[in-house]
All heavy atoms as TSV, in Angstrom:
chain	resi	resn	atom	element	x	y	z
A	1	MET	N	N	-2.973	3.939	-25.952
A	1	MET	CA	C	-2.978	4.801	-24.796
A	1	MET	C	C	-1.525	5.248	-24.530
A	1	MET	O	O	-0.636	4.424	-24.355
A	1	MET	CB	C	-3.544	4.042	-23.593
A	1	MET	CG	C	-3.715	4.895	-22.387
A	1	MET	SD	S	-4.400	4.096	-20.921
A	1	MET	CE	C	-5.466	2.832	-21.483
A	2	ASP	N	N	-1.311	6.539	-24.503
A	2	ASP	CA	C	0.039	7.035	-24.282
A	2	ASP	C	C	0.345	7.146	-22.788
A	2	ASP	O	O	-0.507	6.905	-21.945
A	2	ASP	CB	C	0.250	8.365	-24.997
A	2	ASP	CG	C	-0.689	9.445	-24.483
A	2	ASP	OD1	O	-1.729	9.103	-23.909
A	2	ASP	OD2	O	-0.363	10.629	-24.665
A	3	ASP	N	N	1.578	7.502	-22.492
A	3	ASP	CA	C	2.028	7.558	-21.096
A	3	ASP	C	C	1.297	8.621	-20.289
A	3	ASP	O	O	0.995	8.409	-19.113
A	3	ASP	CB	C	3.537	7.808	-21.043
A	3	ASP	CG	C	4.332	6.610	-21.513
A	3	ASP	OD1	O	3.785	5.493	-21.484
A	3	ASP	OD2	O	5.494	6.804	-21.910
A	4	GLN	N	N	1.011	9.769	-20.910
A	4	GLN	CA	C	0.312	10.852	-20.198
A	4	GLN	C	C	-1.086	10.415	-19.771
A	4	GLN	O	O	-1.512	10.674	-18.657
A	4	GLN	CB	C	0.220	12.090	-21.101
A	4	GLN	CG	C	1.538	12.755	-21.350
A	4	GLN	CD	C	1.718	13.937	-20.441
A	4	GLN	OE1	O	0.752	14.460	-19.925
A	4	GLN	NE2	N	2.951	14.342	-20.239
A	5	GLU	N	N	-1.779	9.756	-20.669
A	5	GLU	CA	C	-3.134	9.311	-20.358
A	5	GLU	C	C	-3.115	8.214	-19.289
A	5	GLU	O	O	-3.966	8.200	-18.388
A	5	GLU	CB	C	-3.812	8.797	-21.627
A	5	GLU	CG	C	-5.279	8.453	-21.413
A	5	GLU	CD	C	-5.971	8.019	-22.685
A	5	GLU	OE1	O	-5.462	8.335	-23.786
A	5	GLU	OE2	O	-7.016	7.359	-22.565
A	6	GLN	N	N	-2.159	7.332	-19.375
A	6	GLN	CA	C	-2.044	6.270	-18.379
A	6	GLN	C	C	-1.724	6.848	-16.997
A	6	GLN	O	O	-2.293	6.419	-15.994
A	6	GLN	CB	C	-0.972	5.286	-18.809
A	6	GLN	CG	C	-0.961	4.008	-18.020
A	6	GLN	CD	C	0.018	3.001	-18.609
A	6	GLN	OE1	O	0.931	3.359	-19.334
A	6	GLN	NE2	N	-0.178	1.746	-18.274
A	7	LEU	N	N	-0.852	7.835	-16.930
A	7	LEU	CA	C	-0.532	8.499	-15.674
A	7	LEU	C	C	-1.752	9.217	-15.115
A	7	LEU	O	O	-2.027	9.158	-13.916
A	7	LEU	CB	C	0.619	9.490	-15.877
A	7	LEU	CG	C	1.064	10.272	-14.650
A	7	LEU	CD1	C	1.597	9.334	-13.573
A	7	LEU	CD2	C	2.106	11.299	-15.052
A	8	ALA	N	N	-2.520	9.868	-15.981
A	8	ALA	CA	C	-3.730	10.561	-15.536
A	8	ALA	C	C	-4.748	9.570	-14.971
A	8	ALA	O	O	-5.396	9.848	-13.954
A	8	ALA	CB	C	-4.330	11.344	-16.692
A	9	ARG	N	N	-4.888	8.425	-15.606
A	9	ARG	CA	C	-5.823	7.407	-15.105
A	9	ARG	C	C	-5.393	6.877	-13.739
A	9	ARG	O	O	-6.222	6.691	-12.845
A	9	ARG	CB	C	-5.930	6.248	-16.090
A	9	ARG	CG	C	-6.709	6.562	-17.328
A	9	ARG	CD	C	-6.737	5.366	-18.274
A	9	ARG	NE	N	-7.386	5.692	-19.508
A	9	ARG	CZ	C	-8.663	5.398	-19.775
A	9	ARG	NH1	N	-9.396	4.778	-18.887
A	9	ARG	NH2	N	-9.175	5.734	-20.929
A	10	LYS	N	N	-4.099	6.650	-13.556
A	10	LYS	CA	C	-3.595	6.171	-12.269
A	10	LYS	C	C	-3.830	7.197	-11.176
A	10	LYS	O	O	-4.254	6.862	-10.074
A	10	LYS	CB	C	-2.101	5.846	-12.361
A	10	LYS	CG	C	-1.790	4.581	-13.088
A	10	LYS	CD	C	-0.292	4.337	-13.126
A	10	LYS	CE	C	0.038	3.111	-13.934
A	10	LYS	NZ	N	1.493	2.879	-14.022
A	11	ARG	N	N	-3.554	8.456	-11.489
A	11	ARG	CA	C	-3.749	9.513	-10.500
A	11	ARG	C	C	-5.217	9.674	-10.145
A	11	ARG	O	O	-5.575	9.876	-8.981
A	11	ARG	CB	C	-3.178	10.823	-11.018
A	11	ARG	CG	C	-1.663	10.816	-11.023
A	11	ARG	CD	C	-1.108	12.113	-11.537
A	11	ARG	NE	N	0.345	12.127	-11.397
A	11	ARG	CZ	C	1.107	13.121	-11.766
A	11	ARG	NH1	N	0.582	14.206	-12.311
A	11	ARG	NH2	N	2.414	13.054	-11.602
A	12	PHE	N	N	-6.094	9.578	-11.147
A	12	PHE	CA	C	-7.526	9.665	-10.887
A	12	PHE	C	C	-7.973	8.523	-9.972
A	12	PHE	O	O	-8.734	8.739	-9.018
A	12	PHE	CB	C	-8.301	9.622	-12.205
A	12	PHE	CG	C	-9.782	9.690	-12.032
A	12	PHE	CD1	C	-10.405	10.892	-11.751
A	12	PHE	CD2	C	-10.556	8.553	-12.160
A	12	PHE	CE1	C	-11.779	10.957	-11.584
A	12	PHE	CE2	C	-11.919	8.601	-11.994
A	12	PHE	CZ	C	-12.538	9.812	-11.712
A	13	LEU	N	N	-7.496	7.319	-10.236
A	13	LEU	CA	C	-7.842	6.163	-9.416
A	13	LEU	C	C	-7.354	6.349	-7.981
A	13	LEU	O	O	-8.086	6.066	-7.027
A	13	LEU	CB	C	-7.265	4.884	-10.007
A	13	LEU	CG	C	-7.551	3.601	-9.238
A	13	LEU	CD1	C	-9.034	3.306	-9.196
A	13	LEU	CD2	C	-6.788	2.443	-9.845
A	14	ILE	N	N	-6.157	6.852	-7.821
A	14	ILE	CA	C	-5.613	7.087	-6.480
A	14	ILE	C	C	-6.473	8.088	-5.721
A	14	ILE	O	O	-6.817	7.877	-4.553
A	14	ILE	CB	C	-4.147	7.555	-6.568
A	14	ILE	CG1	C	-3.250	6.405	-7.009
A	14	ILE	CG2	C	-3.677	8.119	-5.235
A	14	ILE	CD1	C	-1.844	6.824	-7.373
A	15	LEU	N	N	-6.847	9.188	-6.382
A	15	LEU	CA	C	-7.668	10.198	-5.718
A	15	LEU	C	C	-9.040	9.642	-5.332
A	15	LEU	O	O	-9.558	9.936	-4.253
A	15	LEU	CB	C	-7.826	11.424	-6.612
A	15	LEU	CG	C	-6.565	12.248	-6.845
A	15	LEU	CD1	C	-6.836	13.384	-7.815
A	15	LEU	CD2	C	-6.009	12.776	-5.544
A	16	GLN	N	N	-9.617	8.825	-6.181
A	16	GLN	CA	C	-10.931	8.265	-5.873
A	16	GLN	C	C	-10.847	7.246	-4.731
A	16	GLN	O	O	-11.755	7.161	-3.898
A	16	GLN	CB	C	-11.555	7.629	-7.118
A	16	GLN	CG	C	-11.816	8.616	-8.232
A	16	GLN	CD	C	-12.552	9.856	-7.761
A	16	GLN	OE1	O	-13.556	9.789	-7.078
A	16	GLN	NE2	N	-12.036	11.009	-8.132
A	17	LEU	N	N	-9.761	6.484	-4.678
A	17	LEU	CA	C	-9.595	5.535	-3.572
A	17	LEU	C	C	-9.385	6.260	-2.244
A	17	LEU	O	O	-9.871	5.809	-1.203
A	17	LEU	CB	C	-8.427	4.589	-3.858
A	17	LEU	CG	C	-8.673	3.561	-4.948
A	17	LEU	CD1	C	-7.398	2.782	-5.248
A	17	LEU	CD2	C	-9.795	2.627	-4.572
A	18	ILE	N	N	-8.695	7.390	-2.287
A	18	ILE	CA	C	-8.532	8.193	-1.075
A	18	ILE	C	C	-9.880	8.710	-0.607
A	18	ILE	O	O	-10.204	8.667	0.581
A	18	ILE	CB	C	-7.538	9.351	-1.328
A	18	ILE	CG1	C	-6.126	8.810	-1.472
A	18	ILE	CG2	C	-7.610	10.381	-0.204
A	18	ILE	CD1	C	-5.128	9.843	-1.934
A	19	ARG	N	N	-10.688	9.205	-1.539
A	19	ARG	CA	C	-12.020	9.692	-1.174
A	19	ARG	C	C	-12.888	8.569	-0.616
A	19	ARG	O	O	-13.610	8.751	0.368
A	19	ARG	CB	C	-12.691	10.325	-2.382
A	19	ARG	CG	C	-12.155	11.681	-2.701
A	19	ARG	CD	C	-13.017	12.392	-3.734
A	19	ARG	NE	N	-12.480	13.713	-3.968
A	19	ARG	CZ	C	-11.821	14.077	-5.070
A	19	ARG	NH1	N	-11.639	13.220	-6.034
A	19	ARG	NH2	N	-11.355	15.294	-5.191
A	20	LEU	N	N	-12.814	7.410	-1.235
A	20	LEU	CA	C	-13.607	6.271	-0.770
A	20	LEU	C	C	-13.195	5.846	0.635
A	20	LEU	O	O	-14.051	5.581	1.491
A	20	LEU	CB	C	-13.465	5.097	-1.741
A	20	LEU	CG	C	-14.229	3.828	-1.385
A	20	LEU	CD1	C	-15.727	4.086	-1.422
A	20	LEU	CD2	C	-13.855	2.707	-2.331
A	21	SER	N	N	-11.902	5.801	0.902
A	21	SER	CA	C	-11.448	5.407	2.237
A	21	SER	C	C	-11.823	6.467	3.270
A	21	SER	O	O	-12.148	6.128	4.413
A	21	SER	CB	C	-9.938	5.153	2.243
A	21	SER	OG	O	-9.226	6.337	2.004
A	22	GLY	N	N	-11.807	7.740	2.890
A	22	GLY	CA	C	-12.245	8.791	3.808
A	22	GLY	C	C	-13.724	8.678	4.133
A	22	GLY	O	O	-14.134	8.849	5.284
A	23	ALA	N	N	-14.525	8.392	3.129
A	23	ALA	CA	C	-15.958	8.216	3.363
A	23	ALA	C	C	-16.228	6.997	4.242
A	23	ALA	O	O	-17.076	7.043	5.146
A	23	ALA	CB	C	-16.694	8.076	2.032
A	24	ALA	N	N	-15.495	5.917	4.011
A	24	ALA	CA	C	-15.668	4.718	4.832
A	24	ALA	C	C	-15.247	4.976	6.277
A	24	ALA	O	O	-15.919	4.533	7.211
A	24	ALA	CB	C	-14.850	3.562	4.249
A	25	MET	N	N	-14.160	5.730	6.466
A	25	MET	CA	C	-13.706	6.041	7.818
A	25	MET	C	C	-14.726	6.913	8.545
A	25	MET	O	O	-15.035	6.683	9.717
A	25	MET	CB	C	-12.355	6.756	7.772
A	25	MET	CG	C	-11.749	6.998	9.139
A	25	MET	SD	S	-10.231	7.960	9.116
A	25	MET	CE	C	-9.184	6.989	8.088
A	26	ALA	N	N	-15.283	7.904	7.851
A	26	ALA	CA	C	-16.291	8.774	8.458
A	26	ALA	C	C	-17.549	7.978	8.802
A	26	ALA	O	O	-18.144	8.170	9.872
A	26	ALA	CB	C	-16.618	9.930	7.523
A	27	LEU	N	N	-17.955	7.083	7.929
A	27	LEU	CA	C	-19.125	6.247	8.198
A	27	LEU	C	C	-18.881	5.323	9.386
A	27	LEU	O	O	-19.755	5.160	10.249
A	27	LEU	CB	C	-19.477	5.430	6.951
A	27	LEU	CG	C	-20.702	4.541	7.061
A	27	LEU	CD1	C	-21.949	5.380	7.267
A	27	LEU	CD2	C	-20.837	3.691	5.820
A	28	PHE	N	N	-17.699	4.752	9.446
A	28	PHE	CA	C	-17.334	3.893	10.570
A	28	PHE	C	C	-17.358	4.688	11.875
A	28	PHE	O	O	-17.831	4.205	12.907
A	28	PHE	CB	C	-15.955	3.277	10.315
A	28	PHE	CG	C	-15.554	2.216	11.284
A	28	PHE	CD1	C	-16.318	1.071	11.447
A	28	PHE	CD2	C	-14.407	2.352	12.034
A	28	PHE	CE1	C	-15.946	0.086	12.346
A	28	PHE	CE2	C	-14.021	1.384	12.930
A	28	PHE	CZ	C	-14.800	0.244	13.093
A	29	GLY	N	N	-16.873	5.924	11.827
A	29	GLY	CA	C	-16.922	6.795	13.002
A	29	GLY	C	C	-18.347	7.089	13.429
A	29	GLY	O	O	-18.664	7.103	14.626
A	30	ALA	N	N	-19.231	7.309	12.461
A	30	ALA	CA	C	-20.634	7.572	12.785
A	30	ALA	C	C	-21.291	6.351	13.428
A	30	ALA	O	O	-22.106	6.490	14.346
A	30	ALA	CB	C	-21.389	7.979	11.525
A	31	VAL	N	N	-20.938	5.174	12.960
A	31	VAL	CA	C	-21.485	3.942	13.552
A	31	VAL	C	C	-20.994	3.790	14.994
A	31	VAL	O	O	-21.757	3.408	15.887
A	31	VAL	CB	C	-21.113	2.710	12.699
A	31	VAL	CG1	C	-21.444	1.420	13.412
A	31	VAL	CG2	C	-21.810	2.769	11.353
A	32	ILE	N	N	-19.730	4.114	15.227
A	32	ILE	CA	C	-19.200	4.031	16.588
A	32	ILE	C	C	-19.869	5.060	17.489
A	32	ILE	O	O	-20.206	4.766	18.644
A	32	ILE	CB	C	-17.664	4.209	16.575
A	32	ILE	CG1	C	-17.011	3.000	15.923
A	32	ILE	CG2	C	-17.131	4.388	17.992
A	32	ILE	CD1	C	-15.518	3.129	15.743
A	33	ILE	N	N	-20.098	6.275	16.975
A	33	ILE	CA	C	-20.777	7.303	17.764
A	33	ILE	C	C	-22.173	6.852	18.161
A	33	ILE	O	O	-22.628	7.110	19.280
A	33	ILE	CB	C	-20.841	8.631	16.981
A	33	ILE	CG1	C	-19.447	9.226	16.845
A	33	ILE	CG2	C	-21.770	9.632	17.656
A	33	ILE	CD1	C	-19.366	10.388	15.878
A	34	SER	N	N	-22.857	6.160	17.275
A	34	SER	CA	C	-24.223	5.707	17.566
A	34	SER	C	C	-24.252	4.626	18.646
A	34	SER	O	O	-25.305	4.354	19.215
A	34	SER	CB	C	-24.891	5.184	16.300
A	34	SER	OG	O	-24.336	3.937	15.912
A	35	GLY	N	N	-23.111	4.004	18.920
A	35	GLY	CA	C	-23.047	2.982	19.952
A	35	GLY	C	C	-23.422	1.592	19.483
A	35	GLY	O	O	-23.557	0.680	20.291
A	36	ARG	N	N	-23.595	1.402	18.210
A	36	ARG	CA	C	-23.993	0.087	17.698
A	36	ARG	C	C	-22.838	-0.898	17.612
A	36	ARG	O	O	-23.048	-2.100	17.661
A	36	ARG	CB	C	-24.622	0.228	16.316
A	36	ARG	CG	C	-25.944	0.935	16.349
A	36	ARG	CD	C	-26.516	1.030	14.953
A	36	ARG	NE	N	-27.744	1.783	14.964
A	36	ARG	CZ	C	-28.952	1.212	14.924
A	36	ARG	NH1	N	-29.057	-0.095	14.860
A	36	ARG	NH2	N	-30.027	1.962	14.942
A	37	LEU	N	N	-21.632	-0.380	17.473
A	37	LEU	CA	C	-20.487	-1.266	17.313
A	37	LEU	C	C	-19.731	-1.416	18.630
A	37	LEU	O	O	-19.614	-2.520	19.158
A	37	LEU	CB	C	-19.571	-0.732	16.210
A	37	LEU	CG	C	-18.520	-1.670	15.675
A	37	LEU	CD1	C	-19.164	-2.923	15.107
A	37	LEU	CD2	C	-17.701	-0.985	14.604
A	38	ILE	N	N	-19.205	-0.323	19.136
A	38	ILE	CA	C	-18.546	-0.323	20.438
A	38	ILE	C	C	-18.978	0.934	21.183
A	38	ILE	O	O	-19.465	1.892	20.582
A	38	ILE	CB	C	-16.995	-0.349	20.318
A	38	ILE	CG1	C	-16.482	0.833	19.505
A	38	ILE	CG2	C	-16.510	-1.656	19.760
A	38	ILE	CD1	C	-14.976	0.945	19.477
A	39	ASP	N	N	-18.805	0.935	22.475
A	39	ASP	CA	C	-19.219	2.077	23.294
A	39	ASP	C	C	-17.997	2.931	23.618
A	39	ASP	O	O	-17.498	2.939	24.741
A	39	ASP	CB	C	-19.905	1.578	24.570
A	39	ASP	CG	C	-20.553	2.723	25.329
A	39	ASP	OD1	O	-20.900	3.725	24.680
A	39	ASP	OD2	O	-20.693	2.610	26.556
A	40	PHE	N	N	-17.496	3.633	22.614
A	40	PHE	CA	C	-16.351	4.510	22.775
A	40	PHE	C	C	-16.535	5.696	21.818
A	40	PHE	O	O	-15.884	5.784	20.773
A	40	PHE	CB	C	-15.066	3.735	22.472
A	40	PHE	CG	C	-13.805	4.447	22.863
A	40	PHE	CD1	C	-13.697	5.134	24.056
A	40	PHE	CD2	C	-12.716	4.426	22.018
A	40	PHE	CE1	C	-12.535	5.774	24.406
A	40	PHE	CE2	C	-11.544	5.066	22.353
A	40	PHE	CZ	C	-11.459	5.745	23.554
A	41	PRO	N	N	-17.450	6.622	22.154
A	41	PRO	CA	C	-17.793	7.689	21.212
A	41	PRO	C	C	-16.629	8.626	20.876
A	41	PRO	O	O	-16.618	9.222	19.797
A	41	PRO	CB	C	-18.917	8.449	21.906
A	41	PRO	CG	C	-18.863	8.055	23.326
A	41	PRO	CD	C	-18.224	6.700	23.384
A	42	GLU	N	N	-15.635	8.746	21.762
A	42	GLU	CA	C	-14.495	9.618	21.452
A	42	GLU	C	C	-13.756	9.125	20.212
A	42	GLU	O	O	-13.337	9.913	19.365
A	42	GLU	CB	C	-13.532	9.697	22.645
A	42	GLU	CG	C	-14.102	10.393	23.864
A	42	GLU	CD	C	-14.944	9.462	24.748
A	42	GLU	OE1	O	-14.957	8.231	24.492
A	42	GLU	OE2	O	-15.582	9.981	25.662
A	43	LEU	N	N	-13.602	7.818	20.123
A	43	LEU	CA	C	-12.977	7.237	18.936
A	43	LEU	C	C	-13.826	7.506	17.700
A	43	LEU	O	O	-13.309	7.807	16.629
A	43	LEU	CB	C	-12.772	5.732	19.125
A	43	LEU	CG	C	-12.214	4.972	17.926
A	43	LEU	CD1	C	-10.803	5.449	17.602
A	43	LEU	CD2	C	-12.236	3.481	18.185
A	44	GLY	N	N	-15.116	7.415	17.861
A	44	GLY	CA	C	-16.021	7.678	16.743
A	44	GLY	C	C	-15.908	9.103	16.232
A	44	GLY	O	O	-15.866	9.340	15.021
A	45	TYR	N	N	-15.858	10.069	17.150
A	45	TYR	CA	C	-15.710	11.467	16.736
A	45	TYR	C	C	-14.376	11.689	16.035
A	45	TYR	O	O	-14.306	12.409	15.035
A	45	TYR	CB	C	-15.846	12.404	17.934
A	45	TYR	CG	C	-17.258	12.522	18.442
A	45	TYR	CD1	C	-17.598	12.075	19.707
A	45	TYR	CD2	C	-18.257	13.082	17.651
A	45	TYR	CE1	C	-18.891	12.174	20.180
A	45	TYR	CE2	C	-19.556	13.185	18.106
A	45	TYR	CZ	C	-19.872	12.737	19.377
A	45	TYR	OH	O	-21.156	12.837	19.817
A	46	LEU	N	N	-13.332	11.077	16.562
A	46	LEU	CA	C	-12.013	11.202	15.940
A	46	LEU	C	C	-12.027	10.640	14.521
A	46	LEU	O	O	-11.537	11.276	13.582
A	46	LEU	CB	C	-10.961	10.494	16.790
A	46	LEU	CG	C	-9.540	10.517	16.242
A	46	LEU	CD1	C	-8.980	11.928	16.284
A	46	LEU	CD2	C	-8.660	9.563	17.018
A	47	LEU	N	N	-12.592	9.451	14.349
A	47	LEU	CA	C	-12.651	8.845	13.018
A	47	LEU	C	C	-13.531	9.652	12.072
A	47	LEU	O	O	-13.220	9.777	10.882
A	47	LEU	CB	C	-13.159	7.406	13.109
A	47	LEU	CG	C	-12.191	6.397	13.701
A	47	LEU	CD1	C	-12.862	5.039	13.820
A	47	LEU	CD2	C	-10.936	6.301	12.870
A	48	LEU	N	N	-14.604	10.209	12.592
A	48	LEU	CA	C	-15.490	11.020	11.765
A	48	LEU	C	C	-14.764	12.260	11.245
A	48	LEU	O	O	-14.825	12.581	10.054
A	48	LEU	CB	C	-16.733	11.423	12.558
A	48	LEU	CG	C	-17.793	12.224	11.813
A	48	LEU	CD1	C	-18.422	11.373	10.724
A	48	LEU	CD2	C	-18.847	12.720	12.771
A	49	VAL	N	N	-14.054	12.949	12.118
A	49	VAL	CA	C	-13.327	14.151	11.706
A	49	VAL	C	C	-12.175	13.802	10.760
A	49	VAL	O	O	-11.994	14.453	9.719
A	49	VAL	CB	C	-12.817	14.918	12.945
A	49	VAL	CG1	C	-11.858	16.009	12.561
A	49	VAL	CG2	C	-13.990	15.479	13.729
A	50	LEU	N	N	-11.401	12.783	11.091
A	50	LEU	CA	C	-10.288	12.392	10.225
A	50	LEU	C	C	-10.782	11.908	8.859
A	50	LEU	O	O	-10.169	12.198	7.830
A	50	LEU	CB	C	-9.436	11.321	10.894
A	50	LEU	CG	C	-8.607	11.776	12.087
A	50	LEU	CD1	C	-7.881	10.593	12.706
A	50	LEU	CD2	C	-7.631	12.854	11.691
A	51	GLY	N	N	-11.879	11.178	8.849
A	51	GLY	CA	C	-12.441	10.710	7.583
A	51	GLY	C	C	-12.934	11.857	6.721
A	51	GLY	O	O	-12.741	11.863	5.503
A	52	ALA	N	N	-13.558	12.851	7.350
A	52	ALA	CA	C	-14.011	14.017	6.586
A	52	ALA	C	C	-12.827	14.799	6.037
A	52	ALA	O	O	-12.860	15.274	4.890
A	52	ALA	CB	C	-14.874	14.908	7.475
A	53	MET	N	N	-11.774	14.935	6.837
A	53	MET	CA	C	-10.583	15.631	6.355
A	53	MET	C	C	-9.941	14.870	5.198
A	53	MET	O	O	-9.494	15.471	4.220
A	53	MET	CB	C	-9.584	15.817	7.497
A	53	MET	CG	C	-10.012	16.848	8.503
A	53	MET	SD	S	-8.939	16.966	9.937
A	53	MET	CE	C	-7.368	17.298	9.191
A	54	GLU	N	N	-9.894	13.552	5.320
A	54	GLU	CA	C	-9.324	12.736	4.244
A	54	GLU	C	C	-10.166	12.845	2.977
A	54	GLU	O	O	-9.642	12.875	1.871
A	54	GLU	CB	C	-9.239	11.279	4.692
A	54	GLU	CG	C	-8.601	10.372	3.686
A	54	GLU	CD	C	-8.501	8.939	4.184
A	54	GLU	OE1	O	-8.642	8.682	5.384
A	54	GLU	OE2	O	-8.280	8.065	3.330
A	55	PHE	N	N	-11.468	12.916	3.133
A	55	PHE	CA	C	-12.362	12.991	1.986
A	55	PHE	C	C	-12.269	14.341	1.284
A	55	PHE	O	O	-12.223	14.411	0.054
A	55	PHE	CB	C	-13.805	12.738	2.433
A	55	PHE	CG	C	-14.794	12.699	1.310
A	55	PHE	CD1	C	-15.002	11.543	0.589
A	55	PHE	CD2	C	-15.516	13.825	0.969
A	55	PHE	CE1	C	-15.914	11.511	-0.452
A	55	PHE	CE2	C	-16.423	13.809	-0.062
A	55	PHE	CZ	C	-16.627	12.644	-0.778
A	56	PHE	N	N	-12.241	15.432	2.059
A	56	PHE	CA	C	-12.314	16.760	1.465
A	56	PHE	C	C	-10.951	17.409	1.211
A	56	PHE	O	O	-10.784	18.109	0.219
A	56	PHE	CB	C	-13.143	17.696	2.347
A	56	PHE	CG	C	-14.606	17.357	2.357
A	56	PHE	CD1	C	-15.197	16.846	3.484
A	56	PHE	CD2	C	-15.375	17.536	1.225
A	56	PHE	CE1	C	-16.542	16.528	3.496
A	56	PHE	CE2	C	-16.726	17.224	1.222
A	56	PHE	CZ	C	-17.311	16.712	2.355
A	57	LEU	N	N	-9.991	17.224	2.087
A	57	LEU	CA	C	-8.742	17.968	1.986
A	57	LEU	C	C	-7.612	17.208	1.302
A	57	LEU	O	O	-6.855	17.786	0.511
A	57	LEU	CB	C	-8.276	18.403	3.378
A	57	LEU	CG	C	-9.203	19.344	4.132
A	57	LEU	CD1	C	-8.642	19.632	5.507
A	57	LEU	CD2	C	-9.422	20.615	3.363
A	58	LEU	N	N	-7.432	15.965	1.624
A	58	LEU	CA	C	-6.278	15.217	1.132
A	58	LEU	C	C	-6.214	15.117	-0.396
A	58	LEU	O	O	-5.137	15.319	-0.969
A	58	LEU	CB	C	-6.239	13.830	1.779
A	58	LEU	CG	C	-4.943	13.069	1.652
A	58	LEU	CD1	C	-3.790	13.861	2.263
A	58	LEU	CD2	C	-5.057	11.724	2.334
A	59	PRO	N	N	-7.311	14.834	-1.104
A	59	PRO	CA	C	-7.200	14.797	-2.572
A	59	PRO	C	C	-6.761	16.129	-3.175
A	59	PRO	O	O	-5.998	16.157	-4.138
A	59	PRO	CB	C	-8.612	14.423	-3.036
A	59	PRO	CG	C	-9.191	13.691	-1.885
A	59	PRO	CD	C	-8.628	14.353	-0.664
A	60	ASN	N	N	-7.218	17.245	-2.593
A	60	ASN	CA	C	-6.803	18.553	-3.106
A	60	ASN	C	C	-5.314	18.778	-2.884
A	60	ASN	O	O	-4.621	19.302	-3.763
A	60	ASN	CB	C	-7.599	19.667	-2.442
A	60	ASN	CG	C	-9.048	19.646	-2.862
A	60	ASN	OD1	O	-9.375	19.202	-3.943
A	60	ASN	ND2	N	-9.915	20.112	-1.993
A	61	LEU	N	N	-4.827	18.414	-1.715
A	61	LEU	CA	C	-3.409	18.593	-1.425
A	61	LEU	C	C	-2.538	17.733	-2.342
A	61	LEU	O	O	-1.496	18.179	-2.822
A	61	LEU	CB	C	-3.116	18.269	0.035
A	61	LEU	CG	C	-3.742	19.211	1.066
A	61	LEU	CD1	C	-3.500	18.682	2.471
A	61	LEU	CD2	C	-3.184	20.600	0.901
A	62	ILE	N	N	-2.962	16.513	-2.570
A	62	ILE	CA	C	-2.187	15.620	-3.426
A	62	ILE	C	C	-2.214	16.101	-4.878
A	62	ILE	O	O	-1.185	16.106	-5.555
A	62	ILE	CB	C	-2.712	14.174	-3.303
A	62	ILE	CG1	C	-2.369	13.627	-1.931
A	62	ILE	CG2	C	-2.124	13.287	-4.396
A	62	ILE	CD1	C	-2.952	12.279	-1.642
A	63	SER	N	N	-3.379	16.518	-5.356
A	63	SER	CA	C	-3.444	16.974	-6.746
A	63	SER	C	C	-2.636	18.250	-6.954
A	63	SER	O	O	-2.072	18.457	-8.027
A	63	SER	CB	C	-4.895	17.182	-7.176
A	63	SER	OG	O	-5.488	18.225	-6.444
A	64	LYS	N	N	-2.550	19.117	-5.942
A	64	LYS	CA	C	-1.700	20.300	-6.064
A	64	LYS	C	C	-0.234	19.918	-6.164
A	64	LYS	O	O	0.534	20.563	-6.874
A	64	LYS	CB	C	-1.906	21.234	-4.870
A	64	LYS	CG	C	-3.169	22.025	-4.952
A	64	LYS	CD	C	-3.301	22.957	-3.762
A	64	LYS	CE	C	-4.636	23.668	-3.808
A	64	LYS	NZ	N	-4.832	24.559	-2.658
A	65	SER	N	N	0.173	18.882	-5.463
A	65	SER	CA	C	1.570	18.458	-5.532
A	65	SER	C	C	1.901	17.815	-6.880
A	65	SER	O	O	3.065	17.767	-7.267
A	65	SER	CB	C	1.893	17.504	-4.394
A	65	SER	OG	O	1.284	16.248	-4.607
A	66	TRP	N	N	0.906	17.320	-7.588
A	66	TRP	CA	C	1.129	16.686	-8.884
A	66	TRP	C	C	1.168	17.684	-10.032
A	66	TRP	O	O	1.551	17.321	-11.145
A	66	TRP	CB	C	0.046	15.651	-9.178
A	66	TRP	CG	C	0.197	14.387	-8.429
A	66	TRP	CD1	C	1.325	13.890	-7.874
A	66	TRP	CD2	C	-0.829	13.443	-8.151
A	66	TRP	NE1	N	1.061	12.693	-7.251
A	66	TRP	CE2	C	-0.249	12.393	-7.410
A	66	TRP	CE3	C	-2.178	13.375	-8.428
A	66	TRP	CZ2	C	-0.972	11.305	-6.969
A	66	TRP	CZ3	C	-2.898	12.288	-7.992
A	66	TRP	CH2	C	-2.295	11.264	-7.271
A	67	ARG	N	N	0.735	18.902	-9.813
A	67	ARG	CA	C	0.702	19.879	-10.896
A	67	ARG	C	C	2.106	20.191	-11.376
A	67	ARG	O	O	3.055	20.233	-10.622
A	67	ARG	CB	C	0.025	21.160	-10.430
A	67	ARG	CG	C	-1.441	20.974	-10.233
A	67	ARG	CD	C	-2.142	22.293	-10.094
A	67	ARG	NE	N	-3.561	22.022	-9.884
A	67	ARG	CZ	C	-4.278	22.602	-8.950
A	67	ARG	NH1	N	-3.751	23.510	-8.160
A	67	ARG	NH2	N	-5.546	22.298	-8.821
A	68	THR	N	N	2.182	20.451	-12.653
A	68	THR	CA	C	3.475	20.800	-13.237
A	68	THR	C	C	3.791	22.268	-12.906
A	68	THR	O	O	2.880	23.063	-12.705
A	68	THR	CB	C	3.466	20.594	-14.763
A	68	THR	OG1	O	2.408	21.369	-15.312
A	68	THR	CG2	C	3.277	19.139	-15.097
A	69	PRO	N	N	5.059	22.638	-12.882
A	69	PRO	CA	C	5.431	24.007	-12.506
A	69	PRO	C	C	4.905	25.085	-13.451
A	69	PRO	O	O	4.714	26.217	-13.054
A	69	PRO	CB	C	6.955	23.984	-12.533
A	69	PRO	CG	C	7.349	22.572	-12.551
A	69	PRO	CD	C	6.197	21.790	-13.071
A	70	ASP	N	N	4.668	24.779	-14.718
A	70	ASP	CA	C	4.229	25.802	-15.665
A	70	ASP	C	C	2.722	26.033	-15.648
A	70	ASP	O	O	2.214	26.827	-16.420
A	70	ASP	CB	C	4.691	25.453	-17.079
A	70	ASP	CG	C	4.173	24.102	-17.549
A	70	ASP	OD1	O	3.797	23.292	-16.692
A	70	ASP	OD2	O	4.183	23.856	-18.764
A	71	GLN	N	N	1.984	25.383	-14.780
A	71	GLN	CA	C	0.531	25.583	-14.711
A	71	GLN	C	C	0.181	26.505	-13.589
A	71	GLN	O	O	0.592	26.474	-12.521
A	71	GLN	CB	C	-0.193	24.271	-14.542
A	71	GLN	CG	C	-0.169	23.439	-15.786
A	71	GLN	CD	C	-0.984	22.159	-15.605
A	71	GLN	OE1	O	-1.388	21.792	-14.527
A	71	GLN	NE2	N	-1.205	21.487	-16.700
């Protein structure tokens, strides 16, 4: 395995962990909104929105920053 492939695997793992944490945050927010965990729906809405943003937007922003200048 060469350095390029190893770097690509690390970056892929990082992006997938970011997506996983965003999904977990959004799910946690949904549970809070339902009132099953704590009775503070504002926090739940905040976590739901932030988790969705982390899931959908953050991996794209990070992968754009990793692109080489000639691409």
